[in-house]
C-alpha positions in Angstrom: 23.2 -151.8 -168.7 21.7 -154.4 -171.0 24.0 -156.4 -173.3 23.7 -159.4 -175.5 25.3 -162.6 -174.3 27.8 -164.3 -176.5 27.5 -168.1 -176.4 31.1 -168.6 -175.3 30.5 -166.4 -172.3 27.5 -168.4 -171.2 29.4 -171.7 -171.5 32.5 -170.4 -169.7 30.4 -168.7 -167.0 28.3 -171.8 -166.3 31.4 -174.0 -166.0 33.3 -171.5 -163.8 30.6 -170.5 -161.4 31.4 -173.2 -158.8 34.9 -171.9 -158.5 34.3 -168.2 -158.9 31.8 -167.4 -156.2 33.5 -164.9 -153.8 32.5 -164.3 -150.3 32.3 -160.7 -148.9 31.5 -159.4 -145.5 32.5 -160.2 -141.9 33.4 -163.8 -140.9 32.0 -163.5 -137.4 29.2 -165.8 -136.4 25.7 -164.6 -136.5 22.6 -166.6 -135.5 19.9 -167.2 -138.0 17.3 -167.6 -135.3 18.7 -170.1 -132.9 20.9 -172.7 -134.5 24.1 -170.8 -134.3 24.6 -170.9 -138.0 26.1 -167.9 -139.8 23.6 -166.5 -142.4 24.7 -166.5 -146.0 23.0 -164.1 -148.3 23.4 -164.2 -152.1 23.4 -161.0 -154.0 23.2 -161.1 -157.8 23.4 -157.6 -159.4 22.4 -156.7 -163.0 26.0 -156.4 -164.1 29.0 -156.5 -161.8 31.1 -154.0 -163.6 28.7 -151.1 -163.7 29.4 -148.2 -161.3 25.8 -148.2 -160.1 26.1 -151.8 -159.0 29.6 -151.2 -157.6 28.0 -148.5 -155.4 25.3 -151.0 -154.5 28.0 -153.5 -153.6 29.8 -151.1 -151.3 26.5 -150.5 -149.4 25.9 -154.3 -149.2 29.3 -155.1 -147.9 29.1 -152.4 -145.2 25.7 -153.7 -144.1 26.9 -157.3 -144.2 29.7 -156.4 -141.9 27.3 -154.6 -139.6 24.9 -157.6 -139.4 27.7 -160.2 -139.1 26.5 -162.2 -142.2 28.4 -163.8 -145.1 27.7 -162.0 -148.4 28.1 -163.8 -151.7 28.2 -161.1 -154.4 28.5 -162.3 -157.9 27.2 -161.3 -161.3 27.9 -161.2 -165.0 31.1 -159.0 -165.5 30.0 -157.1 -168.6 26.7 -158.5 -170.0 23.3 -157.3 -168.8 20.8 -159.9 -170.0 18.8 -162.8 -168.5 21.1 -165.3 -170.3 24.1 -164.0 -168.5 22.5 -163.5 -165.2 20.6 -166.9 -164.8 23.8 -169.0 -164.2 24.7 -166.9 -161.3 21.2 -167.0 -159.8 21.0 -170.8 -160.4 24.4 -171.2 -158.6 23.1 -169.2 -155.6 20.0 -171.4 -155.4 22.1 -174.6 -155.7 24.2 -173.5 -152.8 20.9 -173.0 -150.9 21.8 -169.6 -149.6 19.7 -168.4 -146.6 18.4 -165.5 -148.6 18.7 -163.9 -152.0 18.9 -160.3 -153.2 18.2 -160.1 -156.9 18.4 -157.4 -159.6 16.2 -159.0 -162.3 17.5 -158.1 -165.8 14.0 -159.1 -167.2 10.8 -159.3 -165.1 9.5 -162.4 -166.9 12.7 -164.3 -167.6 13.8 -164.1 -163.9 10.3 -165.0 -162.6 11.0 -168.8 -162.7 14.1 -168.2 -160.5 11.9 -166.6 -157.8 9.6 -169.6 -158.1 12.6 -171.9 -157.5 13.6 -169.9 -154.5 10.1 -170.2 -153.2 10.1 -174.0 -153.6 13.4 -174.1 -151.6 12.0 -171.7 -149.0 14.6 -169.1 -149.7 13.3 -165.6 -149.1 13.9 -163.1 -151.9 14.2 -159.3 -152.1 14.5 -157.5 -155.4 16.3 -154.2 -155.8 16.4 -151.6 -158.6 14.3 -153.8 -160.9 11.8 -156.5 -160.1 9.8 -159.4 -161.4 6.3 -159.6 -162.8 4.7 -161.5 -159.9 5.9 -160.0 -156.6 3.6 -162.0 -154.3 6.4 -164.2 -152.9 8.9 -161.4 -152.5 9.9 -160.3 -149.0 10.3 -156.8 -150.4 10.8 -154.9 -153.7 13.1 -151.9 -153.3 13.7 -149.3 -156.0 14.2 -145.7 -156.7 11.2 -143.6 -157.8 11.7 -144.2 -161.5 8.4 -142.7 -162.7 9.0 -139.5 -160.7 12.6 -139.6 -161.8 11.4 -139.5 -165.4 9.1 -136.7 -164.6 11.8 -134.7 -162.9 14.0 -135.2 -166.0 11.2 -133.9 -168.3 10.5 -130.9 -166.1 14.2 -130.0 -165.8 14.8 -130.4 -169.5 11.7 -128.3 -170.4 12.9 -125.5 -168.2 16.4 -125.6 -169.7 15.2 -125.5 -173.3 12.6 -122.8 -172.8 9.6 -125.2 -172.9 9.8 -125.6 -176.7 11.8 -127.5 -179.3 12.7 -131.1 -180.3 14.0 -133.6 -177.8 15.2 -137.2 -178.0 14.9 -140.2 -175.6 18.1 -142.4 -175.3 16.9 -145.4 -173.4 18.8 -148.4 -172.1 16.6 -151.5 -172.4 13.0 -152.2 -173.6 12.6 -154.9 -170.9 14.2 -153.4 -167.7 11.4 -152.3 -165.4 13.4 -149.2 -164.3 13.9 -148.0 -167.8 10.3 -148.6 -168.7 9.1 -146.5 -165.7 11.6 -143.7 -166.4 10.3 -143.5 -170.0 6.8 -143.5 -168.7 7.3 -140.6 -166.3 9.3 -138.7 -169.0 6.8 -139.0 -171.8 3.8 -138.4 -169.6 5.3 -135.2 -168.2 6.2 -134.0 -171.7 2.5 -133.9 -172.5 2.3 -130.8 -170.3 4.5 -129.0 -172.7 2.7 -128.8 -176.1 5.6 -127.0 -177.8 8.1 -129.7 -177.1 8.2 -132.6 -179.7 9.7 -136.0 -178.9 11.4 -136.9 -182.2 12.5 -140.4 -181.4 13.7 -143.1 -179.0 16.5 -145.7 -179.2 17.9 -148.4 -177.0 21.6 -148.8 -176.1 21.3 -152.1 -174.3 24.1 -151.0 -171.9 26.5 -150.4 -174.8 27.8 -146.8 -174.8 28.9 -147.2 -178.5 25.3 -147.9 -179.4 24.1 -144.8 -177.7 26.8 -142.8 -179.5 25.7 -144.1 -182.8 22.0 -143.5 -182.2 22.7 -139.9 -181.0 25.0 -139.2 -184.0 22.2 -140.3 -186.3 19.5 -138.2 -184.5 21.8 -135.1 -184.6 22.1 -135.4 -188.3 18.4 -135.9 -188.8 17.5 -133.1 -186.4 20.2 -130.5 -186.4 18.1 -128.2 -184.3 17.6 -130.8 -181.5 17.5 -129.0 -178.2 17.5 -131.8 -175.6 18.1 -135.4 -174.8 17.1 -137.6 -171.8 19.5 -140.6 -171.3 17.7 -143.0 -169.0 20.8 -144.8 -167.5 24.5 -144.4 -167.0 25.9 -146.1 -170.1 23.4 -144.4 -172.3 24.5 -141.1 -170.9 28.2 -141.9 -171.4 27.6 -142.7 -175.1 25.4 -139.6 -175.5 28.2 -137.4 -174.1 30.6 -138.9 -176.6 28.2 -138.1 -179.5 27.7 -134.5 -178.4 31.4 -134.0 -178.1 31.9 -135.5 -181.6 29.4 -132.9 -182.9 30.8 -130.0 -180.9 27.4 -129.6 -179.1 28.0 -130.2 -175.3 25.9 -127.6 -173.5 24.2 -126.5 -176.8 22.0 -129.7 -176.6 20.8 -130.0 -173.0 21.4 -133.5 -171.7 19.6 -134.9 -168.6 21.3 -138.1 -167.3 20.2 -140.7 -164.8 22.5 -141.8 -162.0 25.6 -140.1 -160.6 28.7 -142.0 -161.6 32.0 -140.4 -161.0 32.5 -139.6 -164.7 28.9 -138.3 -165.0 29.4 -135.8 -162.2 32.7 -134.7 -163.8 30.8 -134.3 -167.1 28.1 -132.3 -165.3 30.8 -130.0 -163.9 32.2 -129.7 -167.4 28.8 -128.8 -168.9 28.3 -131.9 -171.0 25.3 -132.9 -168.7 22.9 -130.2 -167.8 21.4 -132.3 -164.9 21.6 -135.7 -163.3 18.8 -137.7 -161.6 20.7 -139.5 -158.8 19.6 -142.6 -156.9 20.7 -144.2 -153.7 21.9 -147.7 -154.6 23.9 -148.3 -151.4 20.8 -147.6 -149.3 18.7 -149.9 -151.5 21.2 -152.8 -150.9 21.5 -152.2 -147.2 17.8 -152.2 -146.7 17.5 -155.4 -148.8 19.9 -157.2 -146.5 18.2 -155.9 -143.4 14.8 -157.1 -144.6 16.1 -160.5 -145.4 17.9 -161.0 -142.1 14.8 -159.8 -140.2 12.7 -162.2 -142.1 15.0 -165.2 -141.6 15.3 -164.4 -137.9 11.6 -163.6 -137.6 12.3 -160.2 -136.0 10.8 -156.8 -136.8 8.8 -158.4 -139.6 5.9 -156.1 -139.0 8.2 -153.2 -140.0 9.2 -154.7 -143.4 7.6 -152.8 -146.2 6.5 -154.9 -149.2 7.2 -152.1 -151.7 9.8 -149.5 -151.0 10.3 -146.5 -153.4 13.3 -144.3 -152.5 13.3 -140.6 -153.6 15.7 -139.3 -156.1 17.9 -136.1 -156.1 18.3 -133.8 -159.1 21.8 -132.6 -159.4 22.7 -129.5 -161.5 25.7 -127.2 -161.6 23.8 -124.7 -159.5 23.2 -127.1 -156.6 26.3 -129.2 -156.6 27.4 -127.9 -153.3 24.4 -129.6 -151.7 24.0 -132.6 -154.0 27.5 -133.8 -154.8 27.3 -136.1 -151.8 25.0 -138.3 -153.9 27.8 -139.2 -156.4 28.2 -142.9 -156.4 31.5 -143.9 -154.7 34.3 -145.0 -157.0 35.9 -148.4 -156.3 
């Protein structure tokens, strides 16, 4: 999900933001604690076009309608980077939204934005990824990324007979979710001394980069037995490489997330397992926590750090797990 911003995109984005901000959610009036004003919550995803964040948007819109709040959902269309995200965050803060949900594309680069929100007394919840200093955050909500990485390693180890060469196709070196998944995966692999990790590359949310990296590793290691792709776009590019080489199913592939195309590829045998998250639930909880904070209600029930469990999907358990596929939109 991580991509490099072209200068022209940044210039166009900054100039167009004031006119492009779209409002989602119900228009009915909701009190913010007594003044009769409808609450406006800004939500800046990592990248608006990614199916994971589209699933998150569906959850956010449904919750906004339930709460009777105005939701401003806006993010970079196809670039996952701090440079592409910051104009949208700055626009939300300039509009002085009542609360902000943020998916930081970099924990350090987005930290000043949280500091600006604090100065403006705008509560912030992070989802999926987070910032380095979480002291001001109302809540930080994410999937269990370390455990997800461990689940991927355990599943892959079983599928390849606990021996052989494997490869790690990562997304971004700075995204906290990717870092944690890598951590869980590599730590769990230490329990399998006959499995060798032969390399790691980053796709930066570009499927073509993942395809190129996997093409290269398959040439260098023709006996490669398994791959862990830590995010959706890395998985998409990896599937393309395996098909190019005629090795779907022969090289076991564990993916992360459950996009519509990934589940289809799982059914077709290109993926051997998927670690699914619950992005809609993350978004809904983020909005609930912000509204409760602003209205000063149920604040004692708000958890500072929330880690949601994952689900491992395989062809054997699809009847029970297919419900976790991210909804198409």
